[in-house]
C-alpha positions in Angstrom: 93.1 90.7 73.2 94.1 93.7 75.2 93.8 91.8 78.4 95.9 88.9 77.0 98.5 91.4 75.9 98.7 92.9 79.4 99.1 89.5 80.9 101.9 88.6 78.5 103.6 92.0 79.2 103.3 91.5 83.0 104.7 87.9 82.7 107.7 89.2 80.7 108.4 91.8 83.3 108.3 89.3 86.2 110.6 87.0 84.2 113.1 89.8 83.5 113.0 90.8 87.2 113.7 87.2 88.3 116.6 87.0 85.9 118.0 90.3 87.2 117.8 89.1 90.8 119.5 85.8 89.9 122.2 87.7 88.1 122.9 89.9 91.1 123.0 86.9 93.4 125.4 85.1 91.1 127.6 88.3 90.9 127.6 88.6 94.7 128.7 84.9 95.0 131.5 85.3 92.5 132.7 88.7 93.8 136.2 88.5 95.1 136.6 88.8 98.8 139.0 91.6 99.7 142.3 90.3 101.0 144.2 92.5 103.5 147.8 91.5 104.4 149.0 92.6 107.8 152.6 92.3 109.2 153.2 93.0 112.9 156.5 93.0 114.6 155.6 91.1 117.8 152.9 89.7 120.1 155.1 89.9 123.2 153.4 93.1 124.4 149.8 93.5 125.3 149.0 96.3 123.0 150.2 94.3 119.9 148.0 91.4 121.0 145.0 93.8 121.3 145.8 95.3 117.9 145.9 92.0 116.2 142.6 90.9 117.7 140.9 94.2 116.8 142.2 93.9 113.2 140.7 90.4 112.9 137.4 91.5 114.3 137.1 94.6 112.1 138.0 92.7 108.9 135.4 90.0 109.7 132.7 92.6 110.2 133.6 94.1 106.9 133.5 90.7 105.2 137.2 91.0 104.3 139.9 88.4 104.7 142.8 89.4 107.0 146.1 87.5 106.4 148.1 88.3 109.5 151.8 87.6 110.0 154.0 88.2 113.1 157.8 88.4 112.6 158.8 88.2 116.3 161.2 91.2 116.0 163.1 89.7 113.1 163.5 92.0 110.1 164.5 89.2 107.7 161.5 87.1 108.7 159.3 90.1 108.2 160.6 90.5 104.7 160.0 86.9 103.8 156.5 86.9 105.4 155.5 90.0 103.4 156.8 88.4 100.2 154.6 85.5 100.9 151.6 87.8 101.5 152.2 89.4 98.1 152.3 85.9 96.5 149.0 85.1 98.1 147.4 87.9 96.2 146.6 90.5 98.9 144.9 93.7 97.8 146.6 96.0 100.3 149.4 95.7 102.9 149.3 97.0 106.5 152.9 97.1 107.7 154.2 97.8 111.2 157.9 97.5 110.6 160.4 95.9 113.1 163.2 97.8 111.4 162.0 101.1 110.1 164.8 101.5 107.5 165.2 98.0 106.1 161.4 97.7 105.8 161.6 100.2 102.8 162.5 97.1 100.7 159.1 95.6 101.6 157.3 98.8 100.4 159.3 98.7 97.2 158.4 95.0 96.5 154.7 95.7 97.3 154.6 98.6 94.9 156.2 96.5 92.2 153.3 94.1 92.6 150.9 97.0 92.4 150.0 96.9 96.1 149.6 100.0 98.3 151.2 100.0 101.8 149.8 101.5 105.0 152.6 102.1 107.5 150.9 101.2 110.8 151.9 102.4 114.3 155.6 102.7 113.2 156.7 104.7 110.2 158.7 103.1 107.5 161.6 105.3 106.6 163.1 106.1 103.1 160.1 104.7 101.2 157.2 105.9 99.1 154.7 104.9 101.8 151.1 105.4 100.7 149.7 106.3 104.2 150.7 106.4 107.8 148.3 105.7 110.6 149.5 106.1 114.2 149.4 108.3 117.3 151.2 111.7 117.5 154.4 110.1 118.7 156.3 113.3 119.4 153.4 114.4 121.6 153.6 111.1 123.5 157.2 111.9 124.5 156.3 115.5 125.3 153.6 114.3 127.7 156.0 111.9 129.4 158.7 114.6 129.7 156.3 117.2 131.0 154.9 114.8 133.6 158.3 114.0 135.0 159.7 117.5 135.0 156.6 118.9 136.7 157.1 116.4 139.6 160.9 116.4 139.6 162.3 119.7 138.3 165.7 118.9 139.8 167.6 115.7 140.3 169.2 112.6 138.8 167.4 111.2 135.8 167.6 107.9 134.0 166.6 108.4 130.4 165.6 105.4 128.3 164.7 105.1 124.7 162.9 102.1 123.1 164.2 99.9 120.3 166.7 101.9 118.2 165.2 100.1 115.1 161.8 101.6 115.8 161.3 105.2 114.5 158.5 105.7 117.0 161.0 105.1 119.8 163.2 107.9 118.4 160.2 110.3 118.2 159.1 109.4 121.8 162.5 110.3 123.1 162.8 113.4 120.9 159.5 114.7 122.3 160.5 113.9 125.9 163.9 115.5 125.5 162.3 118.7 124.2 161.1 119.1 127.8 163.9 117.5 129.8 167.0 118.8 127.9 166.6 122.6 128.7 166.6 121.7 132.4 169.6 119.4 132.0 171.4 122.2 130.1 171.1 124.6 132.9 172.1 122.0 135.4 168.9 121.4 137.3 168.6 117.8 135.9 171.6 115.4 135.7 171.1 112.6 133.3 173.1 109.8 134.9 172.1 107.2 132.3 170.9 107.6 128.7 170.3 104.2 126.9 168.3 102.6 124.1 166.5 99.3 125.0 166.9 96.6 122.3 163.5 95.3 121.1 161.9 97.0 124.1 163.1 94.2 126.3 162.0 94.5 130.0 164.9 92.4 131.2 167.4 94.8 129.5 165.6 97.8 131.1 165.8 96.1 134.5 169.5 95.3 134.1 170.4 98.8 133.0 168.4 100.3 135.9 170.3 98.1 138.3 173.6 99.4 136.8 172.5 103.0 137.1 171.4 102.5 140.7 174.7 100.9 141.6 176.8 103.6 139.9 174.9 106.3 141.7 174.5 104.9 145.2 170.7 104.5 144.5 170.4 108.3 144.2 167.9 108.3 141.3 165.0 110.8 141.3 163.1 110.0 138.1 163.0 107.5 135.2 161.9 108.1 131.7 160.5 104.6 130.7 159.6 104.5 127.0 156.7 102.1 127.4 154.8 100.0 130.0 156.7 96.8 129.2 160.1 98.4 130.0 158.5 100.2 133.0 157.8 96.8 134.5 161.4 95.8 134.3 162.6 99.2 135.7 160.2 99.0 138.6 161.5 95.5 139.4 165.0 96.9 139.8 163.7 99.8 141.9 161.8 97.5 144.2 165.0 95.6 145.1 166.4 98.8 146.6 163.2 100.1 148.1 162.6 102.8 145.6 159.5 101.4 143.8 156.7 104.0 144.2 159.1 106.6 145.7 160.2 108.0 142.4 158.2 108.8 139.2 158.4 106.3 136.4 156.6 106.9 133.1 155.1 104.5 130.5 152.8 104.2 127.6 150.3 101.8 126.0 147.9 101.6 129.0 148.5 97.9 129.4 146.6 96.1 132.2 149.8 95.4 134.1 150.7 99.1 134.0 147.2 100.1 135.2 147.6 97.8 138.1 151.0 99.3 139.0 149.5 102.8 138.8 146.7 101.7 141.3 149.4 100.2 143.5 151.5 103.3 143.2 154.7 101.9 141.7 154.2 103.3 138.2 153.3 107.0 138.0 151.6 107.3 134.6 151.0 105.7 131.2 149.9 107.2 127.9 146.5 106.2 126.5 146.7 105.9 122.7 143.6 103.9 122.2 145.5 101.4 120.0 142.3 99.3 119.4 140.7 102.3 117.8 143.8 102.9 115.7 143.8 99.3 114.6 140.2 99.4 113.7 140.6 102.6 111.7 143.6 101.2 109.9 141.6 98.2 108.6 138.7 100.3 107.6 141.0 102.7 105.8 142.8 99.8 104.1 139.5 98.6 102.7 138.7 102.1 101.4 142.1 102.4 99.8 141.9 99.0 98.2 138.5 100.0 96.7 139.9 103.3 95.4 137.8 105.4 97.8 138.9 108.9 99.1 140.7 108.9 102.4 140.5 111.9 104.8 144.1 112.9 105.6 144.7 114.9 108.7 148.4 115.7 108.3 151.7 114.6 106.7 154.9 113.2 108.3 158.3 113.2 106.7 160.1 109.8 106.5 163.3 111.1 105.1 162.2 110.5 101.6 158.8 112.1 101.3 156.0 113.8 103.3 153.8 110.8 103.9 150.0 111.4 104.2 149.1 110.6 107.7 146.2 110.0 110.1 147.4 110.7 113.7 145.5 110.2 116.9 145.9 112.3 120.0 147.5 110.7 123.1 146.4 111.4 126.7 148.1 111.1 130.1 146.7 108.5 132.5 147.6 108.5 136.2 145.9 107.6 139.5 143.7 110.7 139.2 142.0 109.8 136.0 142.5 106.1 135.5 138.9 105.2 136.1 137.5 107.9 133.7 140.0 107.2 130.9 140.6 103.5 131.0 137.7 101.9 132.8 134.6 104.1 132.0 135.6 104.0 128.3 135.5 100.2 128.4 139.2 99.9 127.5 139.9 97.9 130.7 137.6 96.2 133.2 137.5 97.6 136.7 137.6 94.1 138.2 140.8 93.4 136.2 142.5 96.7 137.2 141.6 96.6 140.9 141.7 92.7 141.0 138.5 92.4 143.1 
């Protein structure tokens, strides 16, 4: 009887274990797949294309669904796209605003729906943003300004800012002018043109540079280009008057086209922000936030309404002296693509 009882007990245990495993499997099947909404301003620049791809890859690895929308530099379209994402039942929203101010309405609508918002790359202003993930944008500008002034402490400068709707563009320029303005104030540097570039358009950068060259008899000594895309347009204008490679031109984003120009000698430098790493970290952080997990905050950034919890990455200067070490050895770009052989 004892043996029979043991057999019955063991059989019951096996049955209960089988039922538990089945229940866990059923629960896993029915568990809701996390939905991440992402709204980007453009795919016209290499770094935004890279960011989108890295976001997709990261979400897939984490078994999360990424619903990605691109507004093509249209604030109204971004609003309607984000409204659609909210209707589709996303768990969290990653928002890189085209217009830093008007995007506050998107944050408000998301919060009304109980959805948290991560401001990605660009900071949304005048809104209760839950988190900001980006690079230290002021430092980007400081590095650009320092690079130019060390090489051209005196002379005629063209100073460009990026899109006036982009808060990052304002921070880049602010950081650069912290370095350039004191030299301009004492008369060592003369700023012959100071302009914003709508939507970071390279054609606008090229046309403005041509105007500055014409108005100053081609006597330009340095150009503050806000990013690599605009630097390309600026260098086109400089090449037409034989100045490409003869005067320093800044940049940022470490795009392949910029790396090639640095190797060729027509663009002096770019800023490496490792945007793919930032994109990956943003998706991983979004998943944590959606699941209610703790986020490691490194600092806070004021957006005119509040001090937004922030995770900021450190930028680095890249020029011909360290391009291999920073961009190629790291795997960010391929040597064969940069040197085209």
